[in-house]
TIZA-542053 format. One line per field, with one value per residue (C-alpha): residue number from 1; residue in three letters; x, y, z. Coordinates in steps of 0.001 Angstrom, whole numbers, plus 500000, padded with zeros to 6 digits. Example, Ala and Ser with C-alpha at 12.3 -4.5 7.8 and 13.67 -1.06 7.14 Angstrom:
k c(1;2);
r c(ALA;SER);
east c(512300;513670);
north c(495500;498940);
up c(507800;507140);
// end
This chain:
k c(1;2;3;4;5;6;7;8;9;10;11;12;13;14;15;16;17;18;19;20;21;22;23;24;25;26;27;28;29;30;31;32;33;34;35;36;37;38;39;40;41;42;43;44;45;46;47;48;49;50;51;52;53;54;55;56;57;58;59;60;61;62;63;64;65;66;67;68;69;70;71;72;73;74;75;76;77;78;79;80;81;82;83;84;85;86;87;88;89;90;91;92;93;94;95;96;97;98;99;100;101;102;103;104;105;106;107;108;109;110;111;112;113;114;115;116;117;118;119;120;121;122;123;124;125;126;127;128;129;130;131;132;133;134;135;136;137;138;139;140;141;142;143;144;145;146;147;148;149;150;151;152;153;154;155;156;157;158;159;160;161;162;163;164;165;166;167;168;169;170;171;172;173;174;175;176;177;178;179;180;181;182;183;184;185;186;187;188;189;190;191;192;193;194;195;196;197;198;199;200;201;202;203;204;205;206;207;208;209;210;211;212;213;214;215;216;217;218;219;220;221;222;223;224;225;226;227;228;229;230;231;232;233;234;235;236;237;238;239;240;241;242;243;244;245;246;247;248;249;250;251;252;253;254;255;256;257;258;259;260;261;262;263;264;265;266;267;268;269;270;271;272;273;274;275;276;277;278;279;280;281;282;283;284;285;286;287;288;289;290;291;292;293;294;295;296;297;298;299;300;301;302;303;304;305;306;307;308;309;310;311;312;313;314;315;316;317;318;319;320;321;322;323;324;325;326;327;328);
r c(MET;ILE;ASP;ILE;SER;THR;LYS;TYR;MET;GLY;LEU;THR;LEU;LYS;SER;PRO;VAL;ILE;ALA;GLY;SER;SER;GLY;LEU;THR;ASN;SER;VAL;LYS;ASN;LEU;ILE;GLU;ILE;ALA;GLU;ASN;GLY;ALA;GLY;ALA;VAL;VAL;LEU;LYS;SER;VAL;PHE;GLU;GLU;GLN;ILE;ARG;HIS;GLU;VAL;SER;LYS;ALA;LEU;ALA;ALA;ASP;THR;SER;GLY;SER;PHE;TYR;PRO;GLU;ALA;TYR;ASP;TYR;ILE;SER;ASN;TYR;THR;GLU;GLU;GLN;SER;LEU;ASP;HIS;TYR;LEU;GLN;LEU;ILE;THR;ASP;ALA;LYS;LYS;SER;ILE;ASP;ILE;PRO;VAL;ILE;ALA;SER;VAL;ASN;CYS;LEU;SER;SER;SER;GLU;TRP;VAL;SER;PHE;SER;LYS;ARG;LEU;GLN;ASP;ALA;GLY;ALA;ASP;ALA;LEU;GLU;LEU;ASN;VAL;PHE;VAL;LEU;PRO;SER;ASN;PRO;GLU;ASN;THR;GLY;GLN;GLU;ASN;GLU;ASN;VAL;TYR;PHE;ASP;ILE;ILE;GLN;GLU;VAL;LYS;LYS;GLN;VAL;THR;ILE;PRO;ILE;SER;VAL;LYS;ILE;SER;TYR;TYR;PHE;SER;SER;LEU;ALA;LYS;THR;ALA;MET;GLN;LEU;SER;TRP;THR;GLY;ILE;GLY;GLY;ILE;VAL;LEU;PHE;ASN;ARG;PHE;PHE;SER;PRO;ASP;ILE;ASP;ILE;GLU;LYS;MET;GLU;ILE;THR;PRO;SER;TYR;VAL;PHE;SER;LYS;PRO;GLU;ASP;ILE;ALA;MET;SER;LEU;ARG;TRP;VAL;ALA;MET;LEU;ALA;ASP;LYS;VAL;HIS;CYS;ASP;ILE;SER;ALA;SER;THR;GLY;ASN;HIS;ASP;GLY;ALA;ALA;ILE;ILE;LYS;GLN;MET;LEU;ALA;GLY;ALA;LYS;SER;ALA;GLN;VAL;VAL;SER;ALA;LEU;TYR;LYS;ASP;GLY;PHE;GLY;VAL;ILE;LYS;GLN;MET;ASN;GLN;ASP;ILE;LYS;ASP;TRP;MET;GLN;ARG;LYS;GLY;PHE;GLU;LYS;THR;GLU;ASP;PHE;ILE;GLY;LYS;MET;SER;LEU;LYS;ASN;ALA;ASP;ASN;PRO;ALA;ALA;TYR;GLU;ARG;VAL;GLN;PHE;MET;LYS;HIS;PHE;ALA;GLY;ILE;GLU);
east c(500050;501629;501450;502119;501531;503618;504096;504590;505076;503245;500463;499520;499135;497514;499873;503388;501318;500515;498307;500483;498854;497689;494486;493532;492993;490629;487275;485922;484781;488590;489077;486913;488075;492186;490988;488865;491776;493793;496029;497867;496974;496357;497660;495594;495870;498082;496399;498816;500367;499304;496077;495474;497416;495306;491848;492955;494325;492102;494672;496931;498035;499239;501456;505469;507269;508311;507681;505335;505778;504798;502710;500989;499079;496469;496228;495688;492916;490728;491543;490499;486897;486486;488909;487903;489975;485878;486059;489233;488210;484733;487358;488873;486001;483901;487353;487282;483656;484246;487379;489205;492967;494979;493812;497036;496583;499268;500394;502818;504554;507666;507668;506806;504432;501016;499454;501175;497987;495874;497514;495430;492388;493266;494256;490832;488846;490201;493629;495536;498646;500276;502648;504638;505766;508780;510846;512687;514244;518592;518048;518563;522222;521556;520913;523333;522714;522122;519439;517798;518086;516736;513537;512771;513493;511705;508395;508458;508938;505850;503787;504233;503173;500237;499543;500294;498958;502317;504882;506490;508513;508586;511744;513678;517778;519105;520779;524579;524669;521185;522661;523241;520324;517983;519012;519136;515767;515035;515929;513250;510949;509070;507651;508481;510567;509189;512048;511633;509405;508594;508276;507226;509686;509957;509917;510138;507407;509911;506857;504561;507893;506461;507332;505223;505787;507723;507838;504521;504762;507914;509055;510053;513427;513245;513764;517122;517287;515333;516149;519967;519000;516825;519088;521889;519763;517483;519903;520912;518096;515946;512514;510397;511100;508417;509735;508563;509343;509281;507176;505464;504955;505324;508968;509867;508027;509448;513373;512510;511281;514520;516729;514900;511556;508552;505968;506032;503823;502767;501488;502156;500948;498004;496865;498964;497067;494206;493302;493629;497585;497787;495658;498028;501383;499956;499893;503052;504555;503005;503682;507780;507225;506379;508891;511723;510230;509303;506006;505683;507458;509745;511835;512590;512588;516252;517652;519606;520178;523872;524898;523527;524469;527132;528584;527790;529700;527312;525505;528033;529506;528689;531306;529648;531389;530902;531576;528599;526668;526641;527709;530678);
north c(499763;503444;505983;509706;511548;513429;515520;519684;521955;519015;519334;515398;516260;512977;514855;516410;518922;522159;524261;527652;531476;532955;534463;530765;529584;533221;531513;528826;527121;526637;525184;522885;521916;521752;519562;516884;516690;515757;518412;517794;521369;525223;528163;531023;533962;536738;539560;542494;544012;547822;546294;545302;548447;550530;548783;548812;552837;553664;556509;554935;558675;559687;556864;558462;555357;555829;551395;551620;551452;554749;552898;551262;554013;554234;550470;549522;552275;551149;546543;547029;548477;545090;542584;543289;541615;540520;538827;537307;535624;534589;532909;530764;529715;529169;527046;524965;524177;523278;521417;518788;519710;522091;525666;527922;531938;533820;537410;539515;541614;543580;544737;543710;546812;546926;544748;541135;541508;540567;536781;536279;536852;534786;531741;532643;532299;528749;528515;525587;527549;530941;531759;534697;536086;538096;539624;543065;543827;545017;548368;551103;551510;552965;549431;546844;543133;542384;545291;544442;540160;541241;542246;538330;537854;540783;539614;536086;537281;539331;537207;534582;536060;536125;532990;528974;527693;526724;529568;528986;531772;532174;533754;535017;533694;537369;537044;537477;534145;532153;529234;530906;532748;530275;527896;531047;531091;528187;528341;530601;527735;528326;525276;525922;527759;527990;528498;530608;533521;534929;538095;541493;541277;544608;544883;547957;548225;549969;551440;552884;553995;552354;549524;546179;543344;540051;536469;536223;532403;530270;527659;524370;524741;527531;524423;524314;527277;525844;522462;523331;525199;522287;519485;522296;523331;520472;518810;521668;523563;522600;522875;521040;523032;523489;524151;526557;527470;525313;522554;521619;518243;515036;514410;518169;517220;514058;515522;518635;515421;513639;516776;516715;518583;517442;519517;521439;524250;524474;527656;528271;524558;525508;528480;526668;523179;523372;521721;518420;518213;517651;514390;513764;514620;512729;509668;510257;510149;507009;505057;506069;504908;501430;501219;502465;500055;502688;502412;505764;509139;508737;506211;508265;512336;513826;510407;513092;515833;517392;514820;511907;512645;510707;513990;517177;519166;519010;520666;523064;523961;527290;527675;526288;522985;520519;517682;519017;520731;517228;518788;519196);
up c(500209;498760;501430;500587;503244;505207;507907;507948;510635;512878;510598;508570;504575;502760;500382;499918;496885;498714;496658;497251;497653;494929;493247;493213;496516;497486;496880;498746;495398;494134;497657;497522;493935;494569;497773;495583;493340;496352;497230;500910;502080;500642;501575;500942;499217;501054;503126;502950;506032;504175;504110;507763;508712;506817;507756;511259;511472;508907;508532;505914;504186;507511;508142;508702;509397;505682;505191;502425;499156;497343;494596;497672;498533;495744;495450;499624;499336;496120;496927;500606;499371;497929;500232;503265;506264;507479;503823;504200;507539;506560;503799;506424;508100;505368;504138;507459;506882;502990;503021;505320;504452;506568;505488;505720;505925;504488;505150;502819;505455;505771;509415;512937;512804;514806;512074;513847;516468;513437;513257;516293;514608;511547;514188;516144;512631;512310;510491;511221;510371;509331;506469;506681;503232;504190;501176;502405;499048;499999;498027;500668;500831;504685;505600;506571;505997;509176;509852;506935;508241;511699;510333;509491;513798;514840;512835;514110;517628;517349;515745;518661;520922;519120;518368;519167;515704;513455;511669;508551;506985;503144;502237;499383;498735;498532;501983;502236;504003;503831;504934;508312;508434;507682;510480;513258;511580;512201;516127;516783;517062;513684;512099;508556;506387;502581;499745;497917;497643;494162;493900;491049;488715;486647;483237;480577;477422;475215;472814;475810;478207;480897;483705;483063;484742;483772;484428;486100;486332;487046;484787;485171;485207;487946;490105;490222;492236;495234;494595;495320;498629;500103;499630;501254;504360;505014;507521;508601;509343;512792;510820;508251;504453;501639;498346;495914;492820;489142;490638;487503;487738;489887;488825;490251;493664;494009;493558;496065;498759;497879;498493;502077;501638;503269;501017;497589;497417;493421;491464;488541;487171;488325;486664;483251;483561;486104;489064;487887;487257;491584;490763;488228;490495;493273;490869;489060;493191;493625;490237;490795;494608;493522;491156;493379;496650;498963;501236;502336;502016;505336;503282;501043;502144;501810;500579;498297;500381;500725;503909;501955;498229;497053;495310;497439;495255;492561;494483;496429;492986;491411;488721;485167;484167;481637;484262;486212;483545;481140;477671;476087);
// end
């Protein structure tokens, strides 16, 4: 009997495939379909720190902290008219009544300001866990790397005062010492680290002379970045790892788990191929496990992490060499 269930942040997932935070996870109708197709858990569409602060204070324009992006003012003001925090809390409550898989709330945040008090309301609404999508772009020349990194620890510390449900932190690879920072983050008592968050990438329309978004969806080859770091960090951090970015088929999920991930988040594949891709991923995992003689995911998670790999240099080598690239 093949068992593809896994443990992530202390939660039991019937599948390692998690529907990641996106516009697709913002309605109960979609959540039901996602669950019916076999997802192990779902991360709801993120609510923004700016939105929380605006709705709580009703005085976004009076903020003098300087932590808002200038473009956020009009966007958040208009967005909150249609997507209130009450709507988000109701989504959590309705989701818990409608599906039988863990519901993970998500907050896109960049400071440990007064918004953190709202995290308790997410817990009270029924969220099984909370994912903190944190990204501090190291673009301010006045800030040191340590100052940027401290933001992550401050956020975790303040949110942990509010909730008892598991917390995961979704981070980027913009750290001067990613391995050390990830390990230190895991010491804070969080349940998981998600590698990596996907953020807005600007492009320029040379005809309209406008800044436009680009590369909205990931590509299968984007797995390379997360796969490398999952493998390198899996045996170093003191919490679970969930792999994100580039997970487009069952093979990608298997690779991430062999590297050491307890779960893998999927978004772009859902947009491109529909929710049925989750069912196909699960079947691909089962078929592979049967071929390889594995009865449960614990049998192979981490078998090809940096610690267990026959050739660990394949993860650590960064120069482009034909020996590792497999080309002449």
